[in-house]
Phi, psi and omega in degrees: 000140181269137182252133179261139175259165183303137183086353183251151174247131182255124180238143175296146175271138174267009179304312185296313188292316188295322179292314178305313178297325186284328174289320179294315179291324181291328181261341179096156181206151175240122173244126187238143177195164181237143172233127177234117182243127184216159182228130179049055176055020180248114179295118183261315173229135176224128177235124172267120184253138167220125185238129171245117182246118178212140177290146184292333177290319182296314176301316173293330176290329183279356177079015177262027185282000000 
């Protein structure tokens, strides 16, 4: 834990988050999900979500440009 002395401002570091996102984007990730809106057990709207997340540089390096 970071301790602050009088007159200093302590801000949380985003380094860990940035490193994690960089690793996920460089290797790629697939996110899937479903959204269902219903009233009285009657489906009104259904959306199937599919997301492919990959960096452009990784895409080009694989030869799929």
